[in-house]
C-alpha positions as a printed Julia matrix, in Angstrom:
251×3 Matrix{Float64}:
  -2.81  -54.53  -17.16
  -1.76  -58.09  -16.51
  -1.14  -60.83  -18.46
  -2.92  -64.62  -18.05
   0.53  -66.05  -16.71
   0.83  -63.07  -13.74
  -2.99  -63.83  -13.1
  -2.38  -67.53  -12.6
   0.91  -67.1   -10.71
  -0.97  -64.46   -8.47
  -3.36  -67.13   -7.38
  -0.66  -70.13   -7.1
   1.27  -67.68   -4.67
  -2.19  -67.34   -2.82
  -2.51  -71.07   -2.46
   1.36  -71.23   -1.54
   2.26  -73.15   -4.83
   4.97  -73.11   -6.95
   4.62  -70.38   -9.98
   4.82  -71.47  -13.68
   7.56  -69.87  -16.02
   6.08  -71.42  -19.23
   3.67  -69.64  -21.31
   1.27  -72.95  -21.72
   0.41  -75.31  -19.66
  -1.47  -78.9   -19.76
  -1.23  -79.41  -15.61
  -4.95  -80.37  -15.03
  -4.77  -77.92  -11.54
  -3.47  -74.97  -13.51
  -6.23  -75.54  -16.12
  -8.71  -75.41  -13.33
  -7.33  -72.35  -12.02
  -7.45  -70.77  -15.37
 -11.15  -72.02  -15.42
 -11.86  -69.93  -11.91
 -10.29  -67.09  -13.48
 -12.2   -66.94  -16.51
 -15.45  -67.5   -14.23
 -13.93  -64.3   -11.98
 -13.2   -62.32  -15.4
 -16.71  -62.47  -16.82
 -18.36  -61.98  -13.43
 -16.25  -58.56  -13.26
 -17.0   -57.7   -16.79
 -20.73  -57.7   -15.69
 -20.49  -55.78  -12.8
 -19.93  -52.61  -14.69
 -19.38  -51.18  -17.86
 -15.88  -51.02  -17.74
 -14.11  -48.02  -19.99
 -11.52  -50.34  -21.44
 -14.39  -52.43  -22.66
 -16.48  -49.46  -24.44
 -15.7   -49.78  -28.13
 -17.35  -47.98  -31.34
 -17.81  -50.32  -33.84
 -18.58  -49.3   -37.5
 -20.81  -51.14  -39.77
 -21.07  -50.86  -43.62
 -24.73  -51.2   -44.55
 -25.28  -52.34  -48.39
 -28.16  -51.6   -50.66
 -31.03  -53.8   -50.14
 -29.89  -55.65  -46.89
 -31.84  -55.6   -43.59
 -29.85  -57.58  -41.41
 -25.94  -57.65  -40.37
 -23.93  -59.94  -38.25
 -21.91  -57.92  -36.44
 -18.53  -59.68  -36.95
 -15.4   -58.38  -38.21
 -15.28  -60.93  -40.96
 -18.59  -59.53  -42.34
 -19.29  -56.0   -42.46
 -18.35  -54.63  -39.17
 -15.14  -53.68  -38.14
 -15.44  -55.24  -34.64
 -16.62  -58.68  -33.54
 -19.54  -57.87  -31.29
 -19.75  -61.18  -29.17
 -23.15  -62.9   -27.66
 -21.98  -61.07  -24.27
 -21.91  -57.73  -25.52
 -24.14  -55.1   -24.16
 -25.01  -52.02  -26.06
 -24.69  -48.53  -24.39
 -27.35  -45.76  -24.29
 -26.91  -41.94  -23.47
 -28.18  -41.12  -20.09
 -30.43  -38.37  -19.95
 -28.76  -34.96  -18.74
 -29.81  -33.81  -15.03
 -29.31  -30.16  -16.12
 -29.26  -27.65  -18.45
 -25.42  -28.33  -19.27
 -26.32  -31.14  -21.53
 -22.71  -32.18  -22.59
 -20.99  -32.17  -19.08
 -23.91  -34.26  -17.62
 -24.19  -36.7   -20.39
 -23.05  -40.17  -19.57
 -23.33  -43.51  -21.35
 -24.45  -46.93  -19.91
 -25.89  -50.52  -20.81
 -28.71  -49.93  -18.21
 -31.7   -48.74  -20.7
 -33.73  -46.78  -18.15
 -36.69  -44.0   -19.05
 -35.45  -41.38  -21.5
 -32.15  -43.52  -22.34
 -31.27  -42.98  -26.12
 -29.59  -45.88  -27.91
 -25.75  -44.91  -28.82
 -26.42  -45.88  -32.76
 -26.14  -43.39  -35.38
 -26.26  -43.19  -39.32
 -23.25  -40.87  -40.0
 -23.09  -41.52  -43.98
 -23.49  -37.89  -44.67
 -24.24  -34.79  -43.46
 -27.83  -36.02  -42.35
 -26.37  -38.08  -39.48
 -28.98  -39.31  -36.98
 -29.53  -41.22  -34.31
 -31.48  -44.42  -35.08
 -34.56  -45.7   -32.87
 -34.18  -48.32  -31.25
 -37.37  -51.48  -31.58
 -37.77  -54.98  -30.74
 -37.2   -57.77  -32.83
 -41.03  -58.54  -33.03
 -41.74  -54.93  -33.8
 -39.07  -54.87  -36.63
 -40.46  -57.94  -38.23
 -44.02  -56.76  -38.2
 -42.83  -53.43  -39.82
 -41.13  -55.69  -42.77
 -44.07  -57.64  -43.28
 -46.55  -55.05  -43.31
 -44.48  -52.62  -45.62
 -44.4   -52.21  -49.5
 -40.75  -53.03  -49.98
 -39.87  -49.28  -50.03
 -36.38  -48.62  -49.98
 -35.06  -45.26  -48.04
 -32.62  -44.36  -45.26
 -32.82  -46.59  -42.33
 -34.36  -44.88  -39.41
 -35.41  -47.66  -36.85
 -32.85  -50.91  -35.64
 -33.34  -54.26  -33.64
 -31.04  -56.22  -31.96
 -30.79  -59.87  -31.38
 -28.03  -62.64  -30.43
 -27.23  -66.24  -30.92
 -24.42  -68.33  -29.23
 -21.7   -66.43  -31.02
 -22.66  -62.85  -32.0
 -24.73  -60.0   -32.15
 -27.08  -59.6   -35.27
 -28.79  -55.95  -36.34
 -31.58  -55.44  -38.66
 -32.55  -51.96  -40.05
 -35.8   -50.57  -41.18
 -36.59  -49.49  -43.73
 -34.54  -51.21  -46.25
 -31.75  -49.21  -47.34
 -31.52  -47.74  -50.38
 -27.59  -47.4   -50.74
 -24.69  -48.11  -48.75
 -24.59  -46.53  -45.31
 -22.01  -46.49  -42.51
 -23.39  -46.96  -39.11
 -21.69  -46.12  -35.5
 -22.4   -48.19  -32.62
 -21.46  -48.23  -29.05
 -20.74  -51.49  -27.24
 -19.37  -52.71  -24.28
 -17.58  -55.83  -25.75
 -16.0   -58.3   -22.96
 -12.66  -59.93  -23.67
 -12.56  -63.53  -25.23
 -12.0   -66.19  -22.4
  -8.53  -66.29  -20.88
  -6.73  -69.28  -23.05
  -4.3   -72.05  -21.79
  -1.63  -71.36  -24.15
   0.17  -68.22  -25.01
  -0.85  -67.14  -21.21
   2.04  -64.82  -21.73
   0.28  -62.64  -24.8
  -3.31  -62.23  -23.24
  -3.61  -59.14  -21.82
  -6.74  -58.54  -19.17
  -8.3   -55.26  -20.08
 -10.07  -54.96  -16.64
  -8.36  -54.54  -13.16
  -7.01  -57.58  -12.36
  -6.47  -57.51   -8.53
 -10.24  -58.54   -7.93
  -9.92  -60.79  -10.77
  -7.48  -62.79   -9.32
  -8.43  -62.49   -5.76
 -12.09  -63.72   -6.56
 -10.15  -67.03   -8.52
  -8.46  -67.53   -5.02
 -11.34  -67.72   -3.37
 -12.98  -70.21   -5.65
  -9.47  -72.46   -5.47
  -9.56  -72.16   -1.86
 -13.31  -73.28   -1.33
 -12.41  -75.99   -3.81
  -9.46  -76.89   -2.28
 -10.21  -76.56    1.52
  -8.49  -74.52    3.8
  -5.62  -76.46    4.36
  -2.56  -74.53    3.19
  -4.13  -71.08    2.86
  -5.31  -67.93    4.6
  -9.01  -67.74    5.81
 -11.58  -67.3     3.08
 -12.84  -64.56    4.73
  -9.62  -62.19    4.98
  -9.19  -62.5     1.15
 -12.9   -61.92    0.59
 -12.32  -58.88    2.37
  -9.39  -57.84   -0.18
 -11.59  -58.83   -2.79
 -14.45  -56.52   -1.59
 -11.9   -53.85   -1.4
 -10.49  -54.31   -4.67
 -14.01  -54.08   -6.34
 -14.59  -51.2    -4.7
 -11.39  -49.01   -5.49
 -11.49  -50.42   -8.94
 -15.13  -49.11   -9.44
 -14.31  -45.78   -7.92
 -11.88  -44.83  -10.14
 -14.06  -45.61  -13.02
 -17.0   -43.72  -12.01
 -17.98  -40.18  -12.02
 -20.64  -38.31   -9.58
 -23.48  -38.81  -12.1
 -22.84  -42.88  -11.62
 -23.48  -42.59   -8.27
 -26.92  -40.96   -8.68
 -30.32  -42.2    -8.97
 -31.54  -43.35  -12.65
 -34.92  -41.23  -13.58
 -37.83  -43.28  -13.0
């Protein structure tokens, strides 16, 4: 795993520029390269449900409360940012269900949300509905309380929010599986930021952006680096995926 400083220095070497030895920068060009690295990081985080980003979130539900912001400052144990993606259990493709069950943020026919009430022996998976359906259920019920059976997710500029139905009658514990991208690469304490996803495709992608911004002067051809990037991305994905990830989803 690479630090932000390592990523920045890899790009600088590719541009045939001096590397940085400090853990922060105010240099405007270095700041631009860090911006390119953040763009590359976000693109790669969207390419695949990287295992390093898959996270189990524990939510503590209170009696009488139906809506919860998924933040560590609130009822959850992890911040679930606005770029997070819920994971779904994909349908098994044979009678050997456990060995063929995988999870993905792609919701296809037969997919089941990885959201479970694990409070007691009556553990069960919650049913996902749309925010509009959730509002209609709460508008038309009789304010009854019970063990929640349904949920909906929404997001704002900062985080994800979950809403439950029916209104919880008591304290519950809900487990959710998300892909949660990392926060952006900072310009300070770059030696402390550790990239979770594969680093080579990230800094190669940022290097391509830097060369395009600067022109070919004093650097290799963009086409050659683009091929290196594609190879690095392919190999990174190949190390992550299993056989069922390469087969078609059921329609």
